[in-house]
N, C-alpha and C positions, 0 to 999 in steps of 0.2 A: 736141207730147209726144214723146217717142222710145218705139220699137215695146218697148225694155225696161220703160220705168216704165207702159207702156199695158198691157204683161202682167201686172206686178206688182198692178197696182189691179185688174185683172179677177181676179187669184189671191184677193186681200183683201177684194173685195166677194163678197157670200155667195150672192149669187144665180147662179155656174158651178158651184156645188155642187148635185149633186141630193141632194134629201129630207133637206136640213141646216135646222137651224135659224134663224130669221131673227136676225139680229144687228143692231138699230137705230141703232147706231153704232160705228164701230170707227175708229181712229186709230195712227197709226204714222209711222216716219222711213226713209227711203232716201235714201244720200249727200245729207245733208244738205236735203232738200225732205221737208217733213212733209206728209201726206195724212190727210183726214178724209174720212168716208165714211159717209150717211146714208142708209138703206135703208126703204121705206115700202111697205105692201102699197096697192093702188090700191081702193078703193071702187067699189061699182057706179053710184055719183052722177056718177062722173067722165067728162069727154070722153073720156079716154082708154079706148075701147072694149076696143081689144085686148090692153092688157097689165093684167098683175097684179100688178107689182111692179116698183119702178125703185132704182135707186141714184143718189145724187146727190153726184159725188167733187169735194172743193176741198183744190187743193195750195197750202202756203203755206211762205213763211220761219221764221213763228214758232210756238213750243209754245203752244196755246192751246185745249185740246178745248171747252169750255164757251163759248167767243166762236163758235167754228164749229159747233158742236153746234147753237146758236142759229139760226147765220145759214143753216144747210143745212136747219134745218126751215121756215124763210120760203119758200128758194128751193122745196123741196119743195110746200109748199101752192099754191106759183105754177105750178108744173109740174101738180100735178090739176086746177087751175082752168082752165088756158087750153091745157096740152096741146103749149104749144111753146115752146122754149129762148129765144124771144124776150126774153120777159118778164124769164126768170132774170137774162138777161144784163144788161137795164137794170139790174134791180138791184145786179149784180154790180159795174158799172162805177161805178152811185151810191157804192157802199161803198168802192171801190177812190179815188174821187179827192174825195169829201166826208166819208167815213168814215160814213154812215148811207143807210138806206134807210128809206122812210116807206110802208105801204099801209094803208089803213082795214083791209080783211079780212084780209090775210095777217098784220099784226102789223108793228112797224117795230122797226128794228135800229141800235144806235148800239156804233161801235168801240170809242168810250172809257169804257163801261159795264164793260168787260172788260181788266181791268189784268193785266200780266205775274205780277208777284208774288202775284195772288189764285190762278193757274193752278198755280204753285207751291207754293202752300200748299192747296188744295184736296183732296188725300189725306190719310187718318188715319194717321199717327204711332202714335198710340194703338193703332188696330187691329193696325198690325204687331207691339208690342211685347205684347200680349196673346197674340198667338198663337204668339211666339217666345222671349218673356221676356229671359232672360240672352243668349240666343245670338244677339240683335239687333244685339250688339257685334262679330259677325262681319261681319255687312251693313257695320256701320259701318267696321271694320276693312280691309276690302276696297275701300268706297269711299273712304278716306283715301289706300290707297294705289294707285289706281285699277286694281283688276284687274278682272277679266272676271266678271262674275254673270249667269246665265242661270237665270231664272223658271221652271218650267212649271206650268200649271194646264189640265186639258179646256175649262176655262170661257175664252171670251176676255175677257169684261168682269173676271174676277177676275184675272187676269196684268196686264190694262190698269191696273185698282185699284191693285195692288202696284207695278208697277214704276215708275210716275209718280209714286210718295211716295217714293219708294228717295233720289234725288238731295238731300232735304232733310235727309238725314242729315248732307251734306256742304254747308250751307247758307253757309259761307262763299264757295264757289267758283260758287253761284247758277249750276250748267249743268247744262241739261237736252239740250244737244247729245248726251250719254250714253245717252241713254234711245232704244231701238230697242224699243217696246212691241209689236211684233206681225211676229214674224218667221216664216216658212216655211224648213222646210230646203231650198232652193233655192239650187242652185251660185253663182247671182250675188247674189244678197241674203246668202248667208253669206260671199263675197270679199268684198261692201262691210262687211260687219260687222268681219271679221279688219284691214281696213286701221285700224280704230279703236284706239286704246291700250288702254283700258279701256271699259268699257259695262254696263248693264243691259240686257238683251234677252230678252223674251218670245216663249214656246212654246207651241203647244197640242198638239202633238204628242211623245208620252212617248219616242220615238225619241232627243231630243236627248240624253236621260240617257248614252246611249252615245256620245257625240261628247265626249270629253273634251278634245279638242284645241280645244273653244271656252268651256271656261269653267273660272275658276280655283276660281269657289264655283257650286255647282247648289242651286239653293232648289225642292223638289218643296213647293211651295204645297198640293197636294190632302192629302199625307200629314204638312204641318208639319214637315219634315225639311230640315237644309241640311248639305251636304256640301263638305269642302274637298280640292279635287283634291290629290294627293299632289305635284305639282311646285310647288303654290301653298304647301305644308306651311311650308316654312323660313321665307318672308317675313311668313307669318300666323300665327306661334309666337305663342298668348297667355301673360301673364304679369299682372303686380300692377297695371300700369297698364289694361289691357284689363278687370280685375275691377274697375276703380274707373271706368272710363267704363260698364261693363255696368250696372253699381249704380247710377251716376247715370240712367241711360236709363231703368232699370225704375221706380227711385223717381217721377222725375218724369212717366212716361207713367200711372204708376199713382194718384197726385194726381187725385182727381174735381175739384178744386177748377181745375184747369188745363186751358188749352186746349190743341189741337194746335200753335197756333203757340208758345206758351209754352215747352212740350216743345223744339220745334225751336230755340227762342232757348236754354235750358239747355243743348241739347247742343253748339249753337253757340260757347257761353261757353266751355264744355271743350274744344273744338277748338281755340279759339284759344290756351288753356293753353297746349296741347301744342306748339303753335310758337313761345310765348313759350319754353318749355323749350329747343325747337332754337335759338333767335337766337345763345345765346353760344356756340354751336359752328360759327356761320356768319361769313364773312368777306368782303370784296368780291374777286370773284376779279383776277386780274393784268389783263386787259382792261378793268377798271372797270365792266364791264357790269351784273352782276347780284351777289346773293350767293351763293356757294359754301361747301358743308360742309368742316370741319376734323376731317376724321376721328382723328386722334390726339388731340386736342382733347374730343371726344365720348368715345373711348375712356379717358381718362385721368379722364371723372368716376365711371367703375366704375360705372353704372348695373344694375340686374339685367341678365342678358343678353338676355330677351326686349325689354327696354324700349329696350336699346342696338341692337336687332338691329330694332326697329320706327321707330325715328327714323333709323335708317341708309336703311331702306326707303322710308319717308317723303321722306327729302331726296331720293332718287331720284326718286321719283314728283312732286316739284317740280321737278324738274330743278336740282337743288343741287350733281351729283357733279361733281369737277375730272375732265374727258375726259381 
């Protein structure tokens, strides 16, 4: 582990801050490494006589909070029982090599019980729509155009729950690498974040609202407010198409018969329709490598200005512009 990563993890784990609330489980990403941190209080019966609390940190290459929360809980129970990292290491290696670890008293863990798709679907789109209604389309548009979304709430649990769900609005990409669910206003973390072309980043420090260099869309979760940064307004101009998408999202999410995954499916079908709209204006590039946008053909269709603008920026986000 590098010194930088070590400092970052100490910053994320709640034991280094005095008189702060304990966060039983937090997760995030830093330069393509996911970290999962479980923190527990040590009961009087434990062999750890001089320890009041400890955190266990797991780093991994995949996004799966439920999987690593379950596994770190088992490792915590082992540490409480034996007071030594050796037993934990045995279980960790067993999971690494066999995908499972079993123990009578601490519970057993099976990697294959935790499918990546399940992790992608674990958040609730319906909750987001019930909070933001038609404004959810701003989030959808920002994600489609690979913009930078910053989310603020003083409680880390609320930030994590909300941010982890957003990538599901662009389900066709199934890309959770855009998620940075727990970021501090630290120079190294911000530098790593700004290297990403588009992202969803979560913060618990309201100071981030003054950092307009970090976002195109700012979500104040505590006040249920969404703000579009001045520089992003042109690309994010809303029109008839966005109204249609917004209405579809709200109708689907408000249907009590529909599950969250059905709502995601409805949005995904609408998204595919948008790409189908874009298809007639794309052609194979000169080198035959990929499809690029024929801007003249798009202009000739005389779409409403906001729709044409959106399709153009979408083509840019999908790297379909001729350089």
